[in-house]
MOPAC internal coordinates of N, CA, C and O (Angstrom, degrees):
PM7 1SCF
backbone

  N    0.0000 0     0.00 0     0.00 0    0    0    0
  C    1.4658 1     0.00 0     0.00 0    1    0    0
  C    1.5460 1   109.67 1     0.00 0    2    1    0
  O    1.2310 1   120.45 1   133.47 1    3    2    1
  N    1.3232 1   116.74 1   -46.53 1    3    2    1
  C    1.4843 1   118.78 1  -177.50 1    5    3    2
  C    1.5275 1   110.40 1   -61.05 1    6    5    3
  O    1.2310 1   120.25 1   138.81 1    7    6    5
  N    1.3103 1   117.13 1   -41.19 1    7    6    5
  C    1.4691 1   119.41 1  -178.99 1    9    7    6
  C    1.5341 1   109.87 1   -63.11 1   10    9    7
  O    1.2310 1   120.97 1   137.54 1   11   10    9
  N    1.3276 1   115.75 1   -42.46 1   11   10    9
  C    1.4773 1   118.66 1  -178.74 1   13   11   10
  C    1.5305 1   109.81 1   -62.31 1   14   13   11
  O    1.2310 1   120.74 1   134.38 1   15   14   13
  N    1.3069 1   116.19 1   -45.62 1   15   14   13
  C    1.4741 1   119.16 1  -178.39 1   17   15   14
  C    1.5331 1   109.61 1   -62.34 1   18   17   15
  O    1.2310 1   120.61 1   137.81 1   19   18   17
  N    1.3326 1   116.44 1   -42.19 1   19   18   17
  C    1.4761 1   118.74 1  -177.97 1   21   19   18
  C    1.5263 1   110.02 1   -60.97 1   22   21   19
  O    1.2310 1   120.28 1   139.31 1   23   22   21
  N    1.3012 1   117.06 1   -40.69 1   23   22   21
  C    1.4816 1   118.79 1  -178.39 1   25   23   22
  C    1.5301 1   110.22 1   -63.24 1   26   25   23
  O    1.2310 1   120.41 1   138.05 1   27   26   25
  N    1.3196 1   116.83 1   -41.95 1   27   26   25
  C    1.4676 1   119.17 1  -176.93 1   29   27   26
  C    1.5315 1   110.69 1   -75.14 1   30   29   27
  O    1.2310 1   120.17 1   154.19 1   31   30   29
  N    1.3334 1   117.28 1   -25.81 1   31   30   29
  C    1.4728 1   118.08 1  -176.61 1   33   31   30
  C    1.5349 1   110.33 1   -67.79 1   34   33   31
  O    1.2310 1   119.63 1   150.11 1   35   34   33
  N    1.3051 1   118.32 1   -29.89 1   35   34   33
  C    1.4738 1   119.18 1  -179.04 1   37   35   34
  C    1.5268 1   109.56 1   -56.71 1   38   37   35
  O    1.2310 1   120.64 1   134.74 1   39   38   37
  N    1.3184 1   116.39 1   -45.26 1   39   38   37
  C    1.4759 1   118.73 1  -178.72 1   41   39   38
  C    1.5302 1   109.68 1   -75.20 1   42   41   39
  O    1.2310 1   120.31 1   135.42 1   43   42   41
  N    1.3166 1   117.01 1   -44.58 1   43   42   41
  C    1.4734 1   119.46 1  -177.31 1   45   43   42
  C    1.5269 1   109.87 1   -62.22 1   46   45   43
  O    1.2310 1   120.02 1   145.40 1   47   46   45
  N    1.3274 1   117.56 1   -34.60 1   47   46   45
  C    1.4745 1   119.66 1   179.43 1   49   47   46
  C    1.5291 1   108.99 1   -62.06 1   50   49   47
  O    1.2310 1   119.97 1   137.62 1   51   50   49
  N    1.3139 1   117.66 1   -42.38 1   51   50   49
  C    1.4868 1   120.12 1  -179.89 1   53   51   50
  C    1.5288 1   109.09 1   -62.91 1   54   53   51
  O    1.2310 1   120.15 1   133.49 1   55   54   53
  N    1.3154 1   117.33 1   -46.51 1   55   54   53
  C    1.4720 1   119.98 1  -179.48 1   57   55   54
  C    1.5351 1   109.28 1   -63.48 1   58   57   55
  O    1.2310 1   120.52 1   138.60 1   59   58   57
  N    1.3390 1   116.62 1   -41.40 1   59   58   57
  C    1.4704 1   119.88 1   179.62 1   61   59   58
  C    1.5249 1   109.99 1   -57.90 1   62   61   59
  O    1.2310 1   120.49 1   139.02 1   63   62   61
  N    1.3389 1   116.67 1   -40.98 1   63   62   61
  C    1.4606 1   119.58 1   178.72 1   65   63   62
  C    1.5238 1   110.57 1   -61.34 1   66   65   63
  O    1.2310 1   121.05 1   139.60 1   67   66   65
  N    1.3353 1   115.59 1   -40.40 1   67   66   65
  C    1.4760 1   118.72 1   179.87 1   69   67   66
  C    1.5224 1   110.56 1   -62.54 1   70   69   67
  O    1.2310 1   121.03 1   133.14 1   71   70   69
  N    1.3400 1   115.63 1   -46.86 1   71   70   69
  C    1.4771 1   118.64 1  -177.48 1   73   71   70
  C    1.5306 1   109.82 1   -63.23 1   74   73   71
  O    1.2310 1   120.58 1   138.83 1   75   74   73
  N    1.3343 1   116.49 1   -41.17 1   75   74   73
  C    1.4774 1   119.28 1  -179.62 1   77   75   74
  C    1.5221 1   109.29 1   -63.93 1   78   77   75
  O    1.2310 1   120.03 1   138.87 1   79   78   77
  N    1.3391 1   117.55 1   -41.13 1   79   78   77
  C    1.4798 1   120.04 1  -177.61 1   81   79   78
  C    1.5265 1   109.85 1   -67.87 1   82   81   79
  O    1.2310 1   120.36 1   145.04 1   83   82   81
  N    1.3198 1   116.92 1   -34.96 1   83   82   81
  C    1.4834 1   119.19 1  -176.88 1   85   83   82
  C    1.5220 1   110.27 1   -60.15 1   86   85   83
  O    1.2310 1   119.82 1   146.11 1   87   86   85
  N    1.3441 1   117.95 1   -33.89 1   87   86   85
  C    1.4784 1   119.41 1  -176.64 1   89   87   86
  C    1.5386 1   110.32 1   -69.37 1   90   89   87
  O    1.2310 1   119.61 1   153.11 1   91   90   89
  N    1.3448 1   118.34 1   -26.89 1   91   90   89
  C    1.4712 1   119.07 1  -178.63 1   93   91   90
  C    1.5339 1   110.03 1   -91.86 1   94   93   91
  O    1.2310 1   121.39 1   -25.34 1   95   94   93
  N    1.3241 1   114.95 1   154.66 1   95   94   93
  C    1.4743 1   118.12 1  -178.64 1   97   95   94
  C    1.5293 1   110.02 1   -63.98 1   98   97   95
  O    1.2310 1   120.10 1   133.43 1   99   98   97
  N    1.3304 1   117.41 1   -46.57 1   99   98   97
  C    1.4747 1   120.59 1  -178.77 1  101   99   98
  C    1.5341 1   108.86 1   -60.73 1  102  101   99
  O    1.2310 1   120.44 1   140.59 1  103  102  101
  N    1.3261 1   116.76 1   -39.41 1  103  102  101
  C    1.4723 1   119.82 1  -179.58 1  105  103  102
  C    1.5261 1   110.45 1   -61.34 1  106  105  103
  O    1.2310 1   120.44 1   139.54 1  107  106  105
  N    1.3300 1   116.76 1   -40.46 1  107  106  105
  C    1.4798 1   118.82 1  -179.41 1  109  107  106
  C    1.5286 1   109.46 1   -62.25 1  110  109  107
  O    1.2310 1   120.59 1   137.54 1  111  110  109
  N    1.3160 1   116.48 1   -42.46 1  111  110  109
  C    1.4791 1   119.27 1   179.44 1  113  111  110
  C    1.5226 1   109.49 1   -62.02 1  114  113  111
  O    1.2310 1   120.57 1   139.26 1  115  114  113
  N    1.3290 1   116.51 1   -40.74 1  115  114  113
  C    1.4761 1   120.36 1  -178.27 1  117  115  114
  C    1.5295 1   109.28 1   -60.14 1  118  117  115
  O    1.2310 1   120.85 1   133.07 1  119  118  117
  N    1.3218 1   115.99 1   -46.93 1  119  118  117
  C    1.4808 1   118.94 1  -177.91 1  121  119  118
  C    1.5296 1   109.55 1   -66.58 1  122  121  119
  O    1.2310 1   120.52 1   139.56 1  123  122  121
  N    1.3265 1   116.62 1   -40.44 1  123  122  121
  C    1.4730 1   119.77 1  -179.56 1  125  123  122
  C    1.5236 1   109.26 1   -60.63 1  126  125  123
  O    1.2310 1   120.77 1   138.10 1  127  126  125
  N    1.3360 1   116.14 1   -41.90 1  127  126  125
  C    1.4740 1   119.02 1  -179.92 1  129  127  126
  C    1.5303 1   109.10 1   -62.46 1  130  129  127
  O    1.2310 1   120.29 1   138.49 1  131  130  129
  N    1.3204 1   117.05 1   -41.51 1  131  130  129
  C    1.4808 1   118.84 1  -177.85 1  133  131  130
  C    1.5268 1   109.08 1   -63.20 1  134  133  131
  O    1.2310 1   119.99 1   141.75 1  135  134  133
  N    1.3072 1   117.62 1   -38.25 1  135  134  133
  C    1.4818 1   119.67 1  -178.47 1  137  135  134
  C    1.5318 1   108.97 1   -64.09 1  138  137  135
  O    1.2310 1   120.33 1   142.65 1  139  138  137
  N    1.3450 1   116.97 1   -37.35 1  139  138  137
  C    1.4738 1   119.14 1  -178.54 1  141  139  138
  C    1.5342 1   110.76 1   -73.28 1  142  141  139
  O    1.2310 1   120.49 1   160.09 1  143  142  141
  N    1.3319 1   116.67 1   -19.91 1  143  142  141
  C    1.4670 1   117.19 1  -179.99 1  145  143  142
  C    1.5190 1   112.04 1   113.69 1  146  145  143
  O    1.2310 1   119.54 1   172.20 1  147  146  145
  N    1.3420 1   118.48 1    -7.80 1  147  146  145
  C    1.4818 1   119.96 1   177.56 1  149  147  146
  C    1.5176 1   108.98 1   -82.39 1  150  149  147
  O    1.2310 1   120.61 1   -32.30 1  151  150  149
  N    1.3283 1   116.44 1   147.70 1  151  150  149
  C    1.4903 1   116.64 1  -178.30 1  153  151  150
  C    1.5221 1   108.66 1  -103.49 1  154  153  151
  O    1.2310 1   120.10 1   180.00 1  155  154  153

C-alpha cells in the first residue's frame, strides 16, 4: 500500500502545486506564461 501511494503522490504533488499557485496572483501569472510557451 505504501509503495502504491508513493508512486501516485509524485503526480498529485505536482498538480497540488499547480492548484496552490492558481490561488495566488503570482501563481496565475506563472501558469499564464506557461500556456503562452514562456518558461
